[in-house]
Every structure is written in structure tokens, then in C-alpha cells.
C-alpha positions in Angstrom: 97.2 -21.0 -37.5 94.9 -23.0 -35.3 93.1 -21.2 -32.5 92.0 -23.3 -29.5 88.2 -23.4 -29.3 88.4 -25.1 -25.9 90.5 -27.5 -23.9 92.1 -29.9 -26.4 94.5 -32.4 -24.7 95.0 -35.9 -23.4 95.7 -34.6 -19.8 94.4 -31.4 -18.3 97.5 -29.9 -16.7 98.3 -26.5 -15.3 100.3 -24.1 -17.4 102.6 -21.9 -15.4 101.7 -18.5 -16.5 100.7 -16.5 -19.6 96.9 -16.9 -19.1 94.6 -14.0 -19.7 91.6 -13.0 -17.6 88.2 -14.3 -18.8 86.7 -12.0 -21.3 90.0 -10.1 -22.0 91.4 -10.2 -25.6 94.8 -11.7 -26.0 97.3 -11.8 -28.8 98.8 -14.9 -30.4 102.6 -14.5 -30.9 103.9 -14.9 -34.4 105.0 -18.3 -35.5 108.6 -17.2 -35.4 108.3 -16.0 -31.8 106.6 -19.3 -30.8 109.6 -21.3 -32.2 112.3 -19.2 -30.7 112.3 -20.7 -27.1 114.2 -23.6 -28.6 117.0 -21.3 -29.8 119.4 -21.0 -26.9 123.0 -21.5 -26.0 122.5 -25.3 -25.5 122.2 -25.9 -29.3 125.1 -27.0 -31.4 126.2 -24.4 -34.0 125.1 -26.5 -37.0 121.7 -27.3 -35.5 121.3 -23.6 -34.5 121.9 -22.4 -38.1 119.4 -24.8 -39.6 116.8 -24.0 -36.9 117.3 -20.2 -37.5 116.8 -20.8 -41.2 113.6 -22.7 -40.4 112.3 -19.9 -38.1 112.9 -17.2 -40.8 110.8 -19.4 -43.1 108.0 -20.0 -40.6 106.4 -16.6 -41.2 105.7 -17.6 -44.8 103.8 -20.7 -43.7 101.0 -21.4 -41.4 102.4 -24.4 -39.6 105.2 -26.9 -40.3 106.9 -29.6 -38.2 110.4 -28.8 -37.1 112.5 -31.8 -38.3 116.1 -32.1 -37.1 118.4 -34.9 -38.1 119.3 -37.4 -35.4 122.7 -35.8 -35.0 121.1 -32.4 -34.1 119.5 -33.6 -30.9 120.2 -31.5 -27.8 121.1 -34.7 -25.9 123.8 -35.9 -28.3 127.4 -36.5 -27.1 129.3 -33.4 -28.3 131.9 -31.1 -26.9 129.8 -28.1 -27.8 126.5 -29.2 -26.3 125.4 -28.6 -22.7 123.7 -31.9 -22.4 125.8 -34.9 -23.1 124.2 -38.3 -23.5 125.9 -41.2 -21.6 126.9 -42.9 -24.9 128.1 -41.5 -28.2 125.5 -43.1 -30.4 122.9 -40.9 -32.2 120.0 -40.3 -29.8 116.6 -41.4 -30.8 113.8 -39.2 -32.1 112.2 -39.3 -28.7 115.1 -37.4 -27.2 114.7 -34.5 -29.6 113.1 -31.5 -28.0 111.7 -30.6 -31.4 110.2 -33.8 -32.7 109.3 -34.1 -36.3 106.1 -36.1 -36.1 103.2 -35.7 -38.5 101.3 -33.2 -36.2 104.2 -30.8 -36.0 103.2 -30.3 -32.3 106.1 -29.4 -30.0 104.4 -31.3 -27.2 102.1 -33.9 -28.8 103.2 -37.5 -28.7 101.4 -40.8 -29.5 99.7 -42.2 -26.4 102.2 -45.0 -26.1 105.3 -42.8 -26.3 105.4 -42.1 -22.6 105.9 -38.3 -22.8 104.6 -38.2 -19.3 107.6 -37.3 -17.0 106.4 -39.7 -14.4 105.5 -42.7 -16.6 107.8 -45.6 -16.8 107.3 -48.0 -19.7 109.3 -50.1 -22.1 109.2 -47.6 -24.9 111.5 -45.5 -22.7 112.8 -42.8 -25.0 110.6 -39.9 -24.2 110.6 -40.3 -20.5 113.2 -38.0 -18.9 112.9 -40.1 -15.7 112.9 -43.5 -17.5 115.3 -45.9 -16.0 115.9 -48.1 -19.0 119.6 -48.8 -19.0 119.5 -49.9 -22.5 118.2 -46.6 -23.8 121.1 -44.4 -22.5 118.7 -41.5 -22.6 118.5 -40.8 -18.9 121.2 -38.4 -17.8 120.3 -39.0 -14.3 120.3 -42.8 -14.4 122.8 -44.6 -12.2 124.5 -47.3 -14.2 127.9 -48.5 -14.9 128.6 -45.4 -17.0 129.1 -43.3 -13.9 125.9 -41.2 -14.4 124.9 -41.5 -10.7 124.4 -38.0 -9.5 126.0 -38.7 -6.2 129.1 -40.4 -7.6 132.2 -38.3 -7.4 133.2 -37.0 -10.8 135.5 -34.6 -12.5 132.5 -33.3 -14.3 131.7 -31.2 -11.2 134.3 -28.8 -12.5 132.3 -25.8 -13.5 133.8 -25.1 -16.9 132.4 -24.1 -20.2 132.3 -26.8 -22.8 135.8 -27.6 -24.0 137.5 -26.5 -20.8 139.3 -23.6 -22.4 142.7 -25.2 -22.7 143.4 -24.0 -26.3 146.8 -24.1 -28.0 148.8 -21.0 -28.7 147.8 -21.1 -32.4 144.1 -21.4 -31.6 144.4 -18.5 -29.2 146.1 -16.3 -31.8 143.2 -17.0 -34.3 140.6 -16.0 -31.7 142.3 -12.8 -30.6 140.7 -10.4 -33.1 137.2 -11.7 -32.4 137.8 -11.6 -28.6 139.0 -8.0 -28.8 136.0 -7.0 -30.9 133.6 -8.8 -28.5 135.3 -7.1 -25.5 134.9 -3.7 -27.2 131.3 -4.3 -28.0 130.5 -5.4 -24.5 132.3 -2.4 -23.0 130.2 -0.1 -25.2 126.9 -1.8 -24.3 127.7 -1.8 -20.6 128.4 1.9 -20.8 125.1 2.4 -22.4 123.3 0.4 -19.8 125.2 2.1 -17.0 123.7 5.4 -18.2 120.2 4.0 -17.6 120.6 1.6 -14.7 123.8 1.9 -12.8 125.4 -1.4 -11.6 125.6 -2.4 -8.0 129.4 -2.2 -8.5 129.0 1.5 -9.0 126.9 1.8 -5.8 129.5 -0.1 -3.9 131.9 2.8 -4.0 129.9 4.7 -1.3 127.8 1.8 0.1 130.4 -1.0 0.8 128.5 -2.4 3.7 125.2 -2.8 1.8 127.0 -4.1 -1.2 128.9 -6.9 0.7 125.7 -8.0 2.3 123.7 -8.1 -1.0 126.6 -9.6 -3.1 126.0 -13.1 -1.9 122.2 -12.8 -1.3 119.4 -14.6 -3.0 118.4 -11.3 -4.6 121.9 -11.1 -6.1 121.6 -14.7 -7.3 118.1 -14.4 -8.7 119.1 -14.0 -12.4 122.3 -16.1 -12.2 120.6 -19.3 -11.1 121.0 -21.9 -13.9 118.0 -23.8 -12.4 115.6 -20.9 -12.7 117.0 -20.1 -16.2 116.4 -23.7 -17.4 113.0 -23.9 -15.8 111.8 -20.7 -17.5 113.1 -21.8 -20.9 111.6 -25.3 -20.5 108.2 -23.8 -19.7 108.3 -21.5 -22.7 109.4 -24.4 -25.0 106.4 -26.3 -23.9 104.0 -23.3 -24.3 105.4 -21.8 -27.6 106.7 -18.8 -25.6 103.2 -17.8 -24.5 104.4 -18.0 -20.8 106.6 -15.1 -21.9 108.5 -13.1 -19.3 106.4 -14.3 -16.4 109.3 -15.8 -14.5 112.2 -13.5 -15.5 110.4 -10.2 -14.9 110.8 -10.8 -11.1 114.3 -12.3 -11.3 115.6 -9.7 -13.7 113.5 -6.4 -13.7 116.4 -4.4 -15.3 116.7 -6.8 -18.2 113.0 -6.8 -18.8 112.8 -3.0 -18.6 115.5 -2.9 -21.2 113.7 -5.4 -23.5 116.3 -8.1 -23.4 115.8 -11.6 -24.8 114.5 -14.1 -22.3 116.9 -16.8 -23.5 120.3 -15.2 -23.8 123.0 -16.6 -21.6 124.0 -14.6 -18.5 127.5 -14.5 -19.9 126.3 -12.0 -22.5 124.0 -9.9 -20.4 125.3 -6.5 -19.1 126.3 -6.3 -15.4 123.2 -4.6 -14.1 120.9 -7.1 -15.8 122.6 -10.2 -14.5 122.7 -8.7 -11.0 119.0 -9.7 -10.6 117.4 -7.8 -7.8 120.1 -5.2 -7.8 120.2 -1.7 -6.2 118.1 0.0 -8.8 115.5 -2.8 -8.8 114.2 -1.4 -5.5 115.6 2.1 -5.3 114.4 3.3 -8.7 110.8 2.3 -8.0 108.6 5.3 -7.3 105.1 3.9 -7.3 103.2 1.5 -5.1 102.3 -1.2 -7.7 100.8 -3.7 -5.3 100.5 -7.4 -6.1 101.4 -7.5 -9.7 103.7 -10.5 -9.9 106.7 -8.4 -10.6 105.7 -6.4 -13.6 106.8 -2.8 -12.7 108.7 0.0 -14.3 112.1 1.3 -13.1 113.0 4.9 -13.5 115.9 5.4 -15.9 118.9 7.6 -15.3 122.6 7.7 -14.7 124.4 7.7 -11.4 123.5 11.4 -10.9 119.7 10.7 -11.1 117.4 10.5 -8.2 117.1 7.4 -6.0 114.2 6.5 -3.7 114.6 5.5 -0.1 112.9 5.6 3.3 114.4 8.7 4.7 114.5 11.5 2.2 117.1 14.0 1.1 118.3 15.7 4.3 121.6 13.9 4.8 122.4 13.7 1.1 121.9 17.5 0.8 124.4 18.0 3.6 127.0 15.8 1.8 126.5 17.6 -1.5 126.9 21.0 0.3 130.3 19.9 1.6 132.2 18.9 -1.6 135.5 19.8 0.0 135.0 17.2 2.7 133.4 14.4 0.7 135.0 15.2 -2.7 131.7 14.6 -4.6 130.4 16.1 -7.9 126.9 16.8 -9.0 127.5 16.2 -12.8 129.8 14.3 -15.1 131.5 17.6 -16.1 132.6 18.4 -12.5 135.6 16.9 -10.7 135.0 14.6 -7.8 133.2 11.4 -7.0 130.0 10.8 -9.0 126.9 10.5 -6.7 123.2 10.6 -7.0 122.0 14.2 -6.5 118.7 13.6 -4.8 117.2 10.9 -2.5 113.4 11.1 -2.7 111.4 9.7 0.2 109.4 6.6 -0.8 107.9 5.3 2.4 106.3 2.3 0.6 109.8 0.8 0.5 109.5 0.2 4.3 106.1 -1.6 4.0 105.3 -5.3 3.4 103.3 -4.4 0.3 106.5 -3.4 -1.4 107.8 -7.0 -0.9 104.4 -8.3 -2.1 105.0 -6.9 -5.5 107.1 -10.0 -6.3 106.5 -12.3 -3.3 102.9 -13.0 -4.1 102.8 -14.8 -7.5 99.4 -15.2 -9.0 99.2 -16.6 -12.6 96.9 -14.9 -15.0 94.4 -17.7 -14.8 94.1 -17.1 -11.0 96.3 -19.9 -9.9 98.2 -18.9 -6.7 101.7 -20.1 -7.2 103.3 -18.3 -4.3 101.5 -16.7 -1.4 104.1 -15.4 1.1 102.6 -11.9 1.3 99.0 -13.2 1.3 99.9 -15.6 4.2 101.6 -12.8 6.1 98.5 -10.5 6.0 96.5 -13.0 8.0 99.1 -13.7 10.8 99.6 -12.5 14.3 102.8 -10.8 13.2 100.9 -8.6 10.8 98.3 -7.7 13.5 101.2 -6.6 15.8 102.5 -4.4 13.1 105.7 -6.4 12.4 106.8 -6.1 8.8 108.7 -8.3 6.4 111.6 -6.0 6.7 111.6 -6.3 10.6 112.3 -10.1 10.3 114.3 -10.2 7.1 116.4 -7.0 7.2 117.2 -6.8 10.9 120.0 -7.9 13.1 119.0 -11.6 13.1 117.6 -13.3 10.0 114.0 -14.5 10.5 113.4 -12.8 13.8 112.2 -9.2 14.6 115.3 -8.2 16.4 115.8 -4.5 15.8 118.2 -2.9 13.4 121.9 -1.9 13.4 122.8 1.8 13.7 125.6 3.5 11.7 126.4 5.4 8.6 124.4 4.6 5.5 127.3 5.6 3.3 131.1 6.2 3.4 131.9 8.9 0.9 135.5 9.5 0.2 136.4 7.6 3.4 134.2 9.9 5.3 131.1 8.3 6.9 127.8 10.0 6.8 125.7 10.5 10.0 124.5 7.5 11.8 121.0 6.2 11.2 119.0 3.0 11.2 120.6 0.4 8.9 118.8 -2.4 7.2 120.5 -5.7 6.3 120.6 -6.5 2.6 121.6 -10.1 2.9 118.0 -11.4 2.4 118.9 -15.0 3.4 116.6 -17.7 2.3 116.5 -21.4 1.2 118.4 -21.0 -2.1 122.1 -21.2 -2.5 124.7 -20.8 -5.3 125.8 -23.8 -7.4 127.9 -21.9 -9.9 131.6 -20.9 -10.1 132.8 -18.7 -7.2 134.6 -16.4 -9.7 131.2 -15.2 -11.0 129.2 -15.4 -7.8 129.1 -13.7 -5.3 129.2 -10.4 -7.1 132.6 -8.8 -6.6 133.9 -5.5 -7.9 137.5 -6.6 -8.0 136.6 -9.9 -9.8 134.5 -8.1 -12.4 137.4 -5.7 -13.1 140.0 -8.5 -13.2 138.5 -11.0 -15.7 135.4 -11.6 -17.7 132.8 -14.2 -16.7 134.0 -16.6 -19.4 137.6 -16.3 -18.2 136.6 -16.9 -14.6 134.8 -20.1 -15.7 138.2 -21.3 -17.1 139.9 -20.9 -13.7 140.3 -24.4 -12.2 140.4 -23.5 -8.5 139.8 -27.1 -7.5 143.1 -28.1 -9.0 144.9 -25.6 -6.8 145.7 -22.8 -9.3 147.2 -19.9 -7.5 148.5 -21.9 -4.5 152.1 -22.6 -3.6 151.5 -26.3 -3.6 150.2 -26.3 -7.2 152.5 -23.6 -8.7 155.7 -25.1 -7.3 154.9 -28.5 -8.7 153.2 -27.7 -12.0 154.9 -29.0 -15.1 156.2 -26.7 -17.8 154.0 -28.7 -20.3 150.8 -27.8 -18.5 148.6 -25.8 -20.8 146.8 -22.9 -19.2 144.1 -20.8 -21.0 145.5 -17.6 -22.3 143.7 -15.6 -19.7 145.5 -17.6 -16.9 149.0 -18.1 -18.4 150.4 -15.5 -15.9 151.3 -17.0 -12.5 150.7 -13.6 -11.0 147.2 -13.6 -12.3 146.5 -17.0 -10.9 147.7 -15.8 -7.4 145.6 -12.7 -7.7 142.6 -14.8 -8.6 143.2 -17.1 -5.7 143.2 -14.0 -3.4 139.9 -12.9 -4.8 138.4 -16.4 -4.4 139.4 -16.4 -0.8 137.1 -13.4 -0.3 134.4 -15.1 -2.3 134.5 -18.3 -0.2 134.3 -16.2 2.9 131.2 -14.5 1.6 129.6 -17.8 0.7 130.4 -19.1 4.1 128.8 -16.1 5.8 125.7 -16.5 3.6 125.4 -20.2 4.4 125.4 -19.3 8.1 122.7 -16.7 7.6 120.7 -19.1 5.5 120.8 -21.7 8.2 120.0 -19.0 10.8 116.8 -18.0 9.0 115.8 -21.7 8.4 116.4 -22.6 12.0 114.3 -19.7 13.2 111.5 -20.9 10.9 111.7 -24.6 11.6 111.8 -26.2 15.0 112.2 -29.9 15.9 111.1 -31.3 19.2 112.8 -34.0 21.2 112.0 -37.7 20.3 109.0 -39.1 22.2 109.0 -42.8 22.8 105.5 -44.1 22.6 106.2 -47.9 22.8 109.3 -50.0 23.2 108.4 -53.7 24.0 107.9 -57.0 22.3 105.1 -55.5 20.1 107.6 -53.1 18.5 109.0 -49.6 18.8 106.9 -46.5 18.2 108.2 -43.0 18.5 107.3 -39.5 17.3 108.7 -36.0 16.8 107.0 -32.7 16.2 108.1 -30.2 13.4 106.9 -26.7 14.4 106.7 -23.4 12.6 109.0 -21.1 14.6 107.5 -18.0 13.2 104.0 -16.4 13.3 104.7 -14.3 10.2 103.9 -16.9 7.4 103.7 -20.6 6.8 106.9 -22.7 6.4 108.1 -23.3 3.9 106.6 -20.3 2.0 107.1 -18.8 -1.5 107.7 -21.4 -4.1 106.7 -24.2 -1.7 106.1 -26.7 -4.4 109.8 -26.9 -5.0 111.1 -26.6 -1.5 112.3 -29.9 -0.1 112.2 -30.0 3.7 112.1 -33.5 5.1 113.0 -35.7 8.0 115.7 -38.4 7.8 115.2 -41.1 10.5 117.5 -43.9 11.3 117.3 -46.6 14.0 120.5 -48.6 14.6 121.3 -51.5 16.9 124.3 -51.5 19.3 126.6 -52.6 16.5 125.6 -49.6 14.3 123.6 -51.7 11.8 120.6 -49.8 10.4 117.3 -51.7 11.2 115.0 -48.9 10.0 115.4 -45.8 7.8 113.1 -43.2 6.3 114.1 -40.0 4.4 117.2 -41.6 2.8 118.1 -40.7 -0.8 118.1 -42.8 -3.9 121.4 -42.8 -6.0 120.2 -39.7 -7.8 119.9 -37.7 -4.6 116.1 -37.8 -4.4 114.1 -38.9 -1.4 112.1 -42.1 -2.1 108.8 -40.3 -2.9 106.6 -40.9 -5.9 108.8 -38.7 -8.1 112.0 -40.8 -7.5 113.3 -42.4 -10.6 114.2 -45.5 -8.6 110.8 -45.8 -6.9 108.7 -45.8 -10.0 111.1 -48.1 -11.8 110.5 -50.5 -9.0 114.2 -50.6 -8.0 113.6 -49.1 -4.6 110.4 -49.2 -2.4 108.3 -46.1 -1.8 109.1 -44.5 1.5 105.6 -44.6 3.0 106.8 -43.0 6.2 108.5 -40.1 4.5 107.8 -36.7 6.3 108.1 -34.0 3.7 106.9 -30.4 3.7 107.1 -30.1 -0.1 103.8 -29.0 -1.6 102.7 -30.8 -4.8 101.0 -29.8 -8.0 97.8 -31.9 -8.5 96.4 -31.9 -12.0 93.0 -33.1 -13.2 92.9 -36.0 -15.6 90.7 -36.1 -18.7 88.2 -38.3 -17.0 88.1 -36.6 -13.6 90.9 -38.1 -11.5 93.9 -36.3 -10.2 97.6 -37.0 -10.1 100.9 -35.3 -9.0 103.1 -33.6 -11.6 106.6 -32.2 -11.4 106.2 -29.5 -14.0 102.5 -28.8 -14.4 102.5 -27.9 -18.0 99.6 -28.6 -20.5 100.1 -31.4 -23.0 98.5 -30.4 -26.2 97.8 -32.1 -29.5 97.6 -28.8 -31.4 100.3 -27.9 -33.9 101.1 -24.7 -32.1 100.4 -25.2 -28.4 100.1 -22.1 -26.3 98.8 -21.1 -22.9 95.0 -20.9 -22.9 92.7 -18.6 -21.0 90.4 -20.0 -18.3 86.9 -20.6 -19.7 85.2 -20.0 -16.4 85.7 -17.3 -13.7 88.2 -18.6 -11.2 86.4 -16.8 -8.4 83.8 -19.7 -8.5 86.4 -22.3 -7.5 89.1 -20.0 -6.1 91.5 -21.6 -8.6 91.6 -22.9 -12.2 89.6 -26.1 -12.6 92.4 -28.1 -14.2 94.9 -27.9 -11.4 95.5 -27.1 -7.8 98.4 -27.1 -5.3 98.3 -29.5 -2.4 100.0 -27.5 0.3 102.0 -29.4 2.9 103.3 -26.3 4.7 102.9 -25.6 8.4 100.7 -22.6 9.4 102.1 -19.9 11.8 102.6 -21.2 15.3 101.4 -24.7 14.3 103.2 -28.0 14.3 103.0 -31.4 12.6 103.8 -34.7 14.1 105.7 -37.5 12.4 105.1 -41.0 13.9 107.2 -44.0 13.2 106.5 -47.7 13.9 109.2 -50.4 13.7 107.7 -53.9 13.7 108.9 -56.4 16.2 110.5 -58.7 13.6 113.2 -56.1 13.1 114.0 -55.8 16.8 115.5 -58.1 19.4 114.3 -58.1 23.1 116.9 -56.8 25.5 118.7 -54.9 22.7 119.4 -51.2 23.0 118.7 -49.1 19.9 119.8 -45.6 18.9 117.3 -43.3 17.2 118.5 -40.3 15.1 116.1 -37.8 13.5 117.4 -34.9 11.3 115.5 -32.1 9.7 117.1 -31.4 6.3 116.5 -28.4 3.9 117.3 -28.5 0.2 116.5 -25.7 -2.2 114.9 -28.0 -4.9 114.4 -31.7 -5.4 116.7 -33.4 -8.0 113.7 -34.6 -10.0 113.1 -31.0 -11.0 116.4 -31.0 -12.8 115.3 -34.1 -14.7 112.1 -32.3 -15.7 113.9 -29.2 -17.1 117.1 -30.6 -18.4 115.9 -30.5 -22.0 116.3 -26.7 -22.0 120.0 -26.8 -21.2 121.8 -25.1 -18.3 123.8 -21.9 -18.4 127.6 -21.8 -18.0 127.9 -25.2 -19.8 126.8 -27.1 -16.7 125.4 -30.6 -17.1 122.3 -31.9 -15.3 124.5 -34.2 -13.2 126.8 -31.3 -12.1 123.7 -29.2 -11.2 122.1 -32.1 -9.2 125.3 -32.9 -7.3 125.8 -29.3 -6.3 122.2 -29.1 -5.1 122.5 -32.1 -2.9 125.9 -30.9 -1.5 124.3 -27.6 -0.6 121.6 -29.0 1.5 121.7 -28.3 5.3 120.9 -30.3 8.3 118.9 -27.8 10.4 118.3 -29.9 13.5 119.2 -33.4 14.8 117.6 -35.2 17.8 118.9 -38.4 19.2 117.6 -40.9 21.7 118.4 -44.5 23.0 115.8 -47.0 23.9 115.8 -50.6 25.2 113.4 -53.1 24.0 111.9 -55.0 27.0 
């Protein structure tokens, strides 16, 4: 095994996590562990079997290249793979995530191969953003094959590969395996429930909190296919040495249980896939401080203690009146199961509790997310306003006080009134997965499995009178949905789901509109010398910068249009390329020369800047080291980061707006585009999107959960974006 004596690379790029502090010993994972990130649900069965054989043999050798045949590539057209290539020909070696070159390096590539995500050259194959139509390698390329991310497609149907429309004979053959799998899952879920109860259990007595949480970003944290693929892609590129850096915040229960980082959410127990679930906060009994999400959860069944802001007084009263509330203190007693003690943990009400996960510092000192650090320096912090005041109160994003009512309803009997916090936790992210599996829903979970829900084609009208009255007798339903009553029941459940998603979208836009403000349009010049105007984008809060958190992947931008009296566009900025990206330097179409760079683009997305080998800097989508070593892994910093305040190899160019500050966007339209005496309409819209589409291109090699394709993911991301504000004005050119 080769140990890195120092920096050994063609480009010095930031690696997202897994670093150790200077002078601290660190362990190198076994060769088998380093190869395992490539083993995930995106691989075909035959490729998976060969790769597992290879992994088992790796421990007997120091190093060896992983060589897969051309038909084993993850991007090959196949009904079983998550990533289908636009054509059915065998993909080139450059498409293979596990290339078999002479070095055996998972990341190394010849200098001319174009492994750089943002390099466009004629060699084409390695570049995920390459626009060569002849290569067929770019899943996000807009060509005659219908791969344009914004082109309507039946592929938007969120189904597992194959669609689940099996014949009766196929279903019969699968029945024993399905029954055994269901039994195994039920046994495992029961075991997990005895350690970390599911939110579905808590919903019995806390329906209000459950409904708020069920569609929240906290509830979506582990289910997000974008986060899952990003984590896997980073670990593939770093031989798993990034480890659980991402998932330990998104899934604290799973990491406390020692789950695999790479298993599909379809096979995780309920409490694990619930992400930031009830026990993720209410089974924490220590003030861990800023530790980027690595903390222990107390184990115990539903009768075990929980931790909250108030203490045990009201719970004791309920337990002392079992005849009124019909509760039991142990599994051997009749009545409703309930936790028997509520211990006061006042830290739960303080911003430092949020800072446990919402200040993310990599182990080399790189500050990836700084929401809590920003807050501590703000006027809001000086006034004593907390994270909870703005994000768990009556209005999302504003310190507006709290609701008042019962914290629980036990046996249809409410407890005494008290201050109530809102568990919706609205933010910039949104769900792009099947509504049968998110939001979390007790009835949906009891009704069908996640895999069965993914087979329910709600977009075709299943469970509606219009569809059911007209459906042909020859129409083949999956076994789970052959009953018309089941389809109607599912439709009723989805109605609730869509209502919850609608409420969450309203709350998301509420918090974003409270954080971002847009001024009226100021006309600075409108004459024969041209048209000049400006708008101000202002931070509407004094509690942190906007955007905050993972600001390098938050797309907040202005779309500006100027039209003549006939509606013809004479100027535009902030428009999208056919893939759904704005025309910045990361747009496929821009760096292929097919569309011009939008030099007037106003965007608040921060960018990773990495240092080149000879001292220059450049932007990078995924800032991951490119190594020529056989077994690349995350390296420690060779110099104390306190000297520079960051690692030397990379930095983040923040584009965020500080508390109470503003930024002005100014636009100039030259006179050759205008006509004297003409009246023009100006429209300026502030748009929020959770991530840019180019991120999907950068991580697509890892595969996406639930059988979703990169194109499906990207379309859903674009469709979920929100127009926060629009300002309009008319001007006459004199």
C-alpha cells in the first residue's frame, strides 16, 4: 500500500471531509473498505458479483486495478441500471467509474483524457459535462435523442427499474422471496424500534408535531437522492476515507446503529430513513457543541426517557391518571405505551444545539457551512433571539412568538396547554421523490411497502373514477395494486400527501421571502444612449447571511427580461440553458460554446475555488482531489490551518449577503437594441432553486436511489424552484 508522503496530484483540489488534524495519527482503511463505495444499488447484478469477488480478493494483494468489461459500465443501457446511456452501444472505458488503467487509480487519468468536470475537449468520454453529440456519454446533453432535461418525458415517472408490471407467473415465482423479505424486514424493524422508536410511534400522542415534521427538510434529510448520490460520489473518489462525514448529520440513527453508508433507503429501517427524526433531538442528553453532527443518541424503547425543554411535571400527571389517559408504564401492562420520564434538557432551546449540525467544519479546517458561526456575530444574537425563535415560531423566518396549546393528545384527551414549537423547519430544499414515500405518513407506511408505493402510477390516474371507469381489462397492474379498492385507498392517502407538500411549499416560500427582499426597479437612464436600470436584493433578516448553510449549492438568482411593445425580448439575463442551468461558467452549453456566458448574471451561489499546481485558482463543482496514486484517500493538511484560516489548497468564494445588507444588480441595454420613441417593459424576478443542475452531472456516476435517472432528478429540481419576488416597470426611450 502506498502512503502519501505529501501532495501528489495534477490539480490541488479540496476534498470534502475525512481529513485529520495536523499531528494526529490516522488509520488507513483496508483495501476492501476502500473499494466498497463503488458497490451500491446502481450496479447490475453480474457486475456486482464480479466486483464483490474482486473485493474479497483485494485483501490478499497490495494493489490491483479494477477491470470491468465494457458491458459492466454503470452508464450502459440496461433495464436494471439506474443510469441509462442515450444509446444502446457499449460505453467506452472512459465512462466506467472503475477504470482499468495501468495505475489502478480510481481517479487518475492521462492528462489528455479530460477527467476535469469542467473541461470540454474532443476526447470527450471522461467529461460528465462534455457536449459531444457523437459520444452519447452525456446524460444531460440536449440532442435529438430527447435527453434535454427540460423536455417533457414519461421518464419523469418515479418508478423502480422495470416499472413493476410483472406477469402473474413472474409474480408467483417471486412470492416466497417477497414473503421472506417482508418477514426479515418486520423482525429488523422491531429490533430497531426497541432501540430508537420511529416517529410513526410518536405520532400516536403527538399528531400535531408529527404532521408538521412529516414534510419538513429534517424528515427529508436521509431520503434525498441528491444527497445520497453526492455522498457516494465523494467516497468513490476518496476511497471511502470521507467516511460518514455527510450521513452522520442526515441520518444520526443509522450511524448510531452502524449501518452501511451505501445501502438504499428502501432497505433501511423506518427510524433510520426518517433522517432527523424525533429521537435525533429528544434522545440527546449532552451539549456536544460544534462537532459537525457526530453525537450519540440514548438507546431505549418507547418507555425510556426522552429529553425536552420543560421537564417531567405534566408527564407525571398523565401517568398518575391512567384511567383518564389509558396509558401504561411497561409493555406488560394494558394501555397505551408512553415514555415514562421527560428529563429537562435546556440546551435543546439554545442555538448551540442547532450548531451541532448547522456549522460544518471539515477536519482539515475548511468551513463548509457557517450558519451558526454567522448567527453568533449578528444583531439578532445580541438581542437574545435564538434559531428556534425564528425557525420554530408562528411565522417561518421571523421571531413572531409561539403557539399555545397541548403538547400531546393522549387517548383523545389533550394535556395541559403550554408553549408549542413548530416542527416544520422550512428551508430551501424540497422533495423530488414519489409522494407515496414522502412525506412520512403513518397510514401509508402501514398500507404498502416503499417498493410497492414506487409502483403506484398516480400520474396515470390510478384510483380515480376517470381512470378506473375506462381502464381496459388487459391492463396489467403490479400484484400489490391489482385490487381496485387498494388503488382508491392509495389515492385517498396521496390526497393527504399532496396537501402536506402544498403546505410545506407555502412555508418554504414564506421563510425564503422573509430572508430575501427585492426592491423596485430604478431607472437610471432611458435615452438615445441606451437603457440602464438597477434593483437591490436585500437580506431581510439580521440573524445570518442569505443564503446560508450549504451556500455553495444554493442557487438564488435574478431573471431579467426587457420586451418591446410587441412582447419581443430585446434583452435577457438569468435565463436557463436546455439543461436547466443558468448560463454561468458551469453550464454545459456555455463551455461548449453553444450559448454565450451570461456576464450580467446576478447569482448568490457561492463557489469553490481550488488552487492549481502552479499557483492559479479556478472554480470547481465538486471540489475533490485528483490523485495519481493507486489508492487515493483524503490527506491531512501539512500545515496548521490557523495560519491561513483555511486549507491552502482551496477556499470558498462567498457570494452571500450579510445581515441587514444589500447588493445591487445593474443592467445596461445598448442603444442598438432599442428604438427611440418605443415603450419597453422590464421584468425582474428573484428565483430560488435548491441546487444547480450541474451538480447532478457531477454526481451522476454514483447512481440515484429509487431507480431515478439524472434527467428525472434534474427536471424535478427545476420544476420545484420558486419565484420569490417579481418587479415590473415600463420605460419610454426618448
